[in-house]
Each structure stands twice: as structure tokens, then as C-alpha cells.
SEMARGU-508412 format. One record per residue (C-alpha): x, y, z. Coordinates in steps of 0.5 Angstrom, whole numbers, plus 500, padded with zeros to 3 digits. Example, Ala and Ser with C-alpha at 12.3 -4.5 7.8 and 13.67 -1.06 7.14 Angstrom:
% SEMARGU-508412
525491516
527498514
% end
This chain:
% SEMARGU-508412
121958668
114954668
111951675
111945671
119944671
119945678
114940679
118935675
124936679
120935685
118928683
125926681
127928688
122924691
124918686
131918688
129918696
125912695
130908692
134906698
127903701
126899695
133896695
131894702
125891700
127887694
132884698
129882705
126875704
126873696
129867694
136867690
135867683
138862678
146863676
147866669
151862664
158863664
161867658
165864652
173865654
176870650
182868645
189867649
193873648
201873646
206871651
210877654
217877654
221875661
224881664
231882663
235882669
239889669
247887668
251888674
257894674
264891672
267890679
274890681
275883683
271877680
270871685
268864682
265857684
264851680
257848683
257842678
261839673
258833669
259828663
253825660
253818658
253821651
260825652
257832653
260836658
256841662
259846668
255850672
258856676
257862680
260869679
260874684
264881685
269881691
264883696
260876695
254880691
252876684
255878678
249878672
251879665
257876663
258876656
260869653
265873649
269875655
270867658
274861655
273854657
278849658
278841659
283836661
284829663
289827668
293820666
296817673
303815674
305809670
298809666
301811659
307807660
312804665
315810669
311815666
309821670
302823671
300828666
294832664
292832657
287837653
281835650
281841646
287842641
288845634
294845629
299851629
302851622
310852621
312859619
313860612
317866614
324865617
324871621
318868625
322862627
326856625
320851626
319847620
313842622
306843624
305842631
299840636
297845641
292845647
287851647
280853649
273854647
267859648
263857642
258852646
251853649
252859654
246861659
246866664
241865669
240872671
242871678
249870678
249863676
251860669
251854665
256852659
255846655
262844651
262843644
268838645
265831646
269827650
267821646
269823640
276827640
280824635
283830631
288833631
290827636
286822639
284822647
281816650
276818655
276814662
271816667
275814673
280819671
281825674
278831670
279839670
275844667
277851668
275858666
278865664
275871664
279877662
279883657
274889656
275892662
273886666
278883672
282877670
279871673
282864672
278858676
279851676
275845678
277838679
273832679
272824677
266824673
265816675
263818682
263826682
268826688
273832688
276830695
281824695
282824688
289823684
291830682
297834679
298840683
306841683
307849684
302854686
302862683
304864690
311861690
312864683
310871686
315871691
319873685
314875680
310879684
303878680
304872675
301874669
302871662
299872655
297879656
295878663
290874662
293867665
295868672
294861676
298855675
292850675
289854669
296854666
297846665
290845662
294848656
301847657
301839658
305834654
301834648
303842646
309845642
310851639
311851631
315857630
321854634
319847635
320847642
315843647
310848651
309842656
309846663
315843667
319843660
318850658
318853665
325850667
328852661
325859661
329860668
335856666
335861661
342864660
345858662
342853658
347849654
344851647
344858649
352858651
353855645
351861641
343859640
337862643
331859647
325863645
318862644
313865639
306867642
300870639
301873632
308870631
310875637
317873639
319872647
326871647
328868654
336867652
338873657
334870663
339870669
336865675
337869682
339863686
342857685
338853680
338847684
334850689
328846687
324847693
323854692
318853687
316846689
314847696
312841700
309845706
304848701
297845702
295847695
301843692
300836695
304833689
310838690
315832691
314830684
320833682
324828686
319822686
317822679
324823675
323823667
327825661
323831659
324834666
331833667
333834660
329841661
335844665
341838663
339840656
346837653
344830655
342825649
339820653
339815647
347814647
352812653
355816657
362814654
360818648
360826648
353828652
351821653
347819659
352816664
347811666
347808659
342809653
335810655
329809650
324812655
322813663
321806665
328806669
329813671
326812678
330806679
337810679
334817681
328816685
328817693
331810693
336810687
343810687
343817685
337821688
335827684
334830691
341829694
344832688
340838688
337841695
342835698
348839695
346846697
345843704
352841704
354847702
351851708
354846713
361847710
359855711
358854718
365851720
369857720
367863725
370869726
368874731
371882733
372882740
375889741
378895737
383901740
384907736
390911739
391919738
396917732
390914728
393907729
387902729
388895733
383890732
382884736
379878733
378870734
378865729
375858730
374852725
369846727
369849734
377849735
381855735
385857729
392857731
395860725
392863719
396859714
392853717
385856714
388860708
387854703
380854704
379861702
378864696
382868693
387866699
388872703
381875707
381882709
379886715
375891712
375898715
370904714
369911717
363915717
363922719
356923719
355924712
357917709
363913709
369917706
374912704
377913697
379907693
384906688
383905680
379899678
384893677
389896682
386892689
381897691
380893697
387894700
386901701
382900707
383893709
388889713
390883710
388877715
395874714
398880717
395879723
399877729
396871733
396872741
394864742
388860742
385863736
386870738
389875733
391883733
390886726
393893726
393899721
397904722
396909716
389908713
390911706
384916704
382916712
382922716
379920723
376926726
374928733
367924732
364919728
363911727
368906725
365900722
369893721
367887717
371881713
371881706
375878700
373871702
369865700
370858703
371852698
366847700
366840697
358840696
358832695
360831702
355830707
359833712
360840708
368838708
372844707
377843701
383846698
381851693
386848688
383841689
381837682
374835682
372828681
366824682
366824689
368832689
365838687
369844689
364850690
365857693
360859699
359865703
360865710
357869715
362874717
360879723
359887723
361891729
361899730
365903734
364910736
370915736
370920742
376924742
375927749
378921751
385920750
389914748
386907748
380909751
378913745
373908742
368904744
363899742
356901740
349898738
349902731
344901726
346902719
341905714
340901709
335902704
332895703
330889707
334883706
328878707
324881701
330880697
331873699
324872697
327872690
334870692
333865697
340866700
343872697
350872696
354876691
361875689
362868691
368867687
372872690
370877696
363874698
358878701
351876704
349882708
348889706
353891711
358888708
356890701
356898703
363897706
365898698
358900695
358906698
357913696
365914696
366908691
368910684
365904680
369900675
363901670
364907666
359913668
356909674
356910681
359904685
354906691
349901693
343905691
345906684
348899683
342895685
337899681
341899675
342891675
335890676
332895671
336893666
339899664
347897665
347893659
355892660
354888666
354880666
348880671
343884667
337880665
329880665
327882672
321878674
316883677
314890675
320894676
316900679
313895685
318898690
315894695
318888692
325890696
323896700
318897706
314903706
318907710
324906706
322909699
319916701
322923699
326926701
331920702
332918709
336912706
343913704
342920702
349922701
351925694
355919690
361920686
362917679
367917673
365921667
369923661
373928664
374925671
370924677
364928679
358928684
351927683
345929688
342923692
335923689
338924682
342918683
336914685
331916680
336916674
338909675
331906673
329912668
335914664
339909661
345913660
350913666
349918671
356920671
356922664
350927665
353934664
348940665
353945661
353941655
349940649
344934650
346934657
352929655
359930657
363932651
368926652
362921651
358924646
360920640
358914643
352915648
347920648
340922651
333920648
329926648
325923653
331923658
333930656
326932658
327928665
334931666
331938665
325936670
330934675
335940674
329945675
327942682
334942684
338936682
346936681
349933676
357933674
359937680
367937681
366938689
362934694
359939698
355942692
352936690
350934697
344937698
336935698
333936692
325939692
323932689
318931695
314937694
311933688
313926689
313925696
308919698
301922698
302928693
298928687
304925683
307922689
311915688
306911691
301913685
306914679
309907681
306900681
306899689
302894692
% end
């Protein structure tokens, strides 16, 4: 390159090396220059879209809290609520089509007329048309029904809070019925979330619009779902979306009826009638009690059997429950509607001197109901319901039996010492109390367990099976001061071995009590009833005692009292959650304890019912599952039948069976047969065909003698095949063959992939 090029580079290098110096010199002490003129602002850009919050994953549980509810001067109802998951984290992204809203006003007692009870009234109503097809119900008139809405202004605030502005305006509700807004009355708003995989939520908020108060206000919380769930397990109606009674009443109020049937859908009327079911006079007279629901679906409650005395109102109306401060309304605010829901044959418009008339004379409305039937009336509702039940219990406590001793001699003659007391005084002659006992002659029951279960056999049905292993109390010898000796020299069907357990209890006896007597007076069972006497059968508490046989000791010392725990596969306390005071056979051989039940209903019992074992494990499951259509007590089980914990504790339901694991006997078309224990239990719910009729050697698995009247479905045949493959025994001619442990536990024991804790709805 030329020298001139390099010279130029040197000059440039020199120039850059001097620049810092020039900058320093230029900033040293010169005056600041004048500020330049501001430039013109650019045009405003388009507004950006707000950030969209990320929707929350659908949780297993929703929790909600209303933060405010207001009604403006122009009648607009606005509610704000917070929605979280079960851990308390905000739920974002609730879709409007998954939530419904209701709105009601509470009219206080007497506000709609003298004697009228308080009542909810919905602001949101529709008209349901009467059916045009008789198959969809007998109704002939269109009816008003309360309903819900979700077409208002719904706002998701993006932080778990929501706002809803109702379409219904409380100042302009005139059709299909008029509702007059009173800001001083309590109001309730409610939400329901359900469907599309969302957990069910019912939530309510009650307040007085005029003041905003939520405490110390008029309310009508009469029952709570917790009380209902004593029987129902998890109360869930309308496809499972309605679970809270406080929500239910926002639609099921006095202004609501079913057009298909013509029946009133007011909560107190509808629920009473459903529970009365089979005992409603309209049903007894050949009619039905049914309600038509969504898409004309029929729900027939005519077969419902209430599992306890229907008069035990406190089972649902519990004044001890803090969430139901108005639980006492059932006896403080009597009305034709509530009373007539159970006493459905009473015509309140005619006098009691006429058939089905009202004993107190014609009543045009509810104005005078409380005067007679209120707490201070001459015929209080409470006295005639729970009061009469209390009188029964007082009567049942009057008779007391005890078992004092038992002697078994070397010749198998059993002598039992007992004591009988009535009202604290010794019974000197059994004939003195026999008139109070139905059917008149009670029995000392005797059972023997050789280690495999009670072994006594019974006579054929209808021939007095109880006497086979019982001692009539009328045959017992009085020894003085209420003490008796009851002796049985030969016990039919029994052969006591050198070891085993003898169980003693009393049976074939219920007491006749005048339930109208405040002292629970016992009465002759043949006493005619009148206005002061109503004779009822009441089970009384009878003892159960166990004695151990030891043949190494001779003579009168061959038996001794032991603390024996009988294995019974259910908890009575759980049963009483629904039955309240479990007692069966009160019209003849009353029993109130499982130990009494197993005196007859054990694995050796041949049932009265064709093909069915009389064993308790079969008998009770069959009744509750509804698989025995021939039985009077078959009805609608109120819980999910697969929720084993409703009756059993967890250690009572695992496999292999530890409770009542002995093979059961059952009648079949060709005689008595034996069935292995687990097969008996599982079949009692899963197979409708009586298990005694199942014969593995026959086509279709049904005994030939019964094949012309009964058959297994294809699904049931598959179940029988599955059971047989895993060791189940059906139709065995001898006990030993069937008295085995099946292989069911390999797959179905708790904790297994197909364990009973997974395939049943245990909760």
C-alpha cells in the first residue's frame, strides 16, 4: 500500500485519541444551553385486552361463602360470593351454565292469615302443563312450580369472587303468581353448582333486606340434611344435585305443585307423604303416591316402609341441633297441610261424626289448629306422637326378667333358674302376667354352639318351630319370691358334646301397653280400645346369658356362666341410626337385640320363604336389598345398598368372613341344601333368585323343580360361575361339604385391586 494510506490512518488515530480531551474541555465551565422544544405526542394506541386469569382445575369439593346480598330501591337483587376448593384456594373460571340461583321470601307465622304457619315463597315461578298422555299421570290442571334461574348478569372477577344480578325483580313479580315484596321480611338466596364433572354444591344466604341483618332474624330451619343422612347416608335428589334441605325449601314451598299427579310439592307435605308411603290411606285403598319429575319421569313412593314408628317426629325434627332452631315447629305450628300429609284420610271440612271427618268439627283454615293441638291445647300434637312413644317405653320397663343359674346334668337335662319382677315386685305366678304378654306364653330359648354355630333344627314352617328348642314359661316351677326353675329334659335336635356353649334368652313375647296412659300401664292384650286406651305391642329388654360346657366336671357342676361375646356381623347402634329403637316381630315374638335374633335366625334355620336361608346374614341383606319381593317389609332402601359402613364397622365386612362364617341351610325344590357362607352373603344382594334354588348341576344353575317359575338372568349366571370357580358351594346335600372357606379374599379382600372397599360405595 502507499505511504499516503498509512499517513491517513495515523491522522485518524490521532483524532480519536484527542476526542476525550475535547469533551472534557467543552464541559468544563460553559453555560448550559437552552432546553429544546418538546416534540408532538404520537397518536393513542389501541387499548390492549386485559389478561385472562387461568381457570382453576375442577376440584373434588367446593366451598362457598356469600359476601353480600342486596336489593336496590328499584327491586334489583345482586349477590356476591366467594368460591374455593376444599383446601380454601380460590376457584377461578366457574361457567354460568353450571350454576343456578333461587330467591325466596319468608312470610312469618300469622302474616298470611290467623294460625297460618310461617312459609317460604319463591319469586321465580313457572307453569307446568298438565299431561296430555294418561301414562304421564292423572293430573288434569296446569300447576305453578317454583324454579331457579341463571340467565342474569354473571361476572367472574378472576380472583375466586363472583357477582350475579338476578333477572327476577322483586317489585314486579305478578305472574304466574303475584309475590309482594316486604323488605322487613327475611329473604334467602341460594346457589346450586353441579354437572359436567363439577362437585355438587348447595349454598344459601338468609338476610333481611331492610337492615342487612343475618343474625337474630325470623327463619324456618326445621330439618337439616344431617338428620336425613342418618338413614339416607348422603341425601341427593334430582340426579344428585340437591343435597341441602335449606336449598330444597327454596323451591319446595307451599306455592308449588306437580301437574302430572296433582300432588302438592310443599316440602313438609311431600316429605311426610313419601315417608308414610305404604301406610298412606290412599295407598291402602288401592291408589298410589307418586310424583313426576324431569321429562315426565315417574317416582312411585307407594312401597316405602318407614323403618321406625312414624310418630317419632324428633328423629328428623331435632331441637338439639343448633342449625335447626325452628325444629319445634312440628308441634308449635300445627296445620291442616302438615297433619293431613300423614292423616291423609281426614277431611277437615266435615265433622267427625261423618266418615273421615275432623273430630273437632269442620275447619275452614288453620286459624284454630293451635288452640286444640298446640302445646297448651287439649290434644297437643307432641303428646299424641312422641308422648305416646314415651309411654310405651315406660311400660316396657315394667317387666324385668333375669337368668340366675343353669345346671346341665350328665343326662342332658337342663334346669335354668330365672327371676320375674313386675313394677319392682316379684311375680308369684306366671299366670298373673300372662295376660299382658302376646301371644300369651313366652319361651325360654335354648341354643347350643359346638364351635361352628348354633346347631338346633326347627320344625316345618307353621308347626311352632320355637317350641323345638324352647321351654314354655307357663311350665316353669315357682320356687318363691319370683324365682322359677325351667327344665328341659330332652331338647329336640340337640346333642350336647363334651364342650361348647349354651345360650339362653327369652322369646315369643311382647308386652301389651296402653300408650295413652302416662304411666305406661300394661293392659290385657284383649282390652277393647276407646278414646282413653290404645293397646300396642312393645318389645321389652330380655337378658341373654351364656354357659360353657365342660364334661370333665360331672353332675351339677358341668356348666358355668361365662363372659361370652357372640359374633354378630353388624352394629346395633348403626342400625338404630335409621331404626331408632330396633325391634322386630312385636306382634308375637318380640326381639330388640341381635342375640335374640340369632336364637332363630342362625345358619341352621330353614326359612319360611322358599329358597331363602333363615340365617341373619342372608335375611337382613335380602330385606334391605329388596331382592325378596315376597316379603311384606321389602321397600325402598334409603341409602346406597353398597355402603356397607351404614350397618357394619370396618372389621365386620372384610374377607374371608369372620362374622357368622358357618354354611347356611336353605329349602330348595328337592329338599334342604347347604350353601357356603360367603356365597350366601354376596348372593343376598347380587342375585335375585333365592340361593337355595341354585344348583350347579342343572342347566341355567336353577333347581329343576323351580325352573318353570324362576330363572337366573345371564348376568346372574355369570356371577354364579364366578363364585363356583372360586370355591363357592351351592346345593350341597351335607353341611361339611359347604362349610368351607372360599377363595374370594384373594381378589376381594380389603386393599386388593377388586377389594370390597373399592367395588362398594363404602364411606
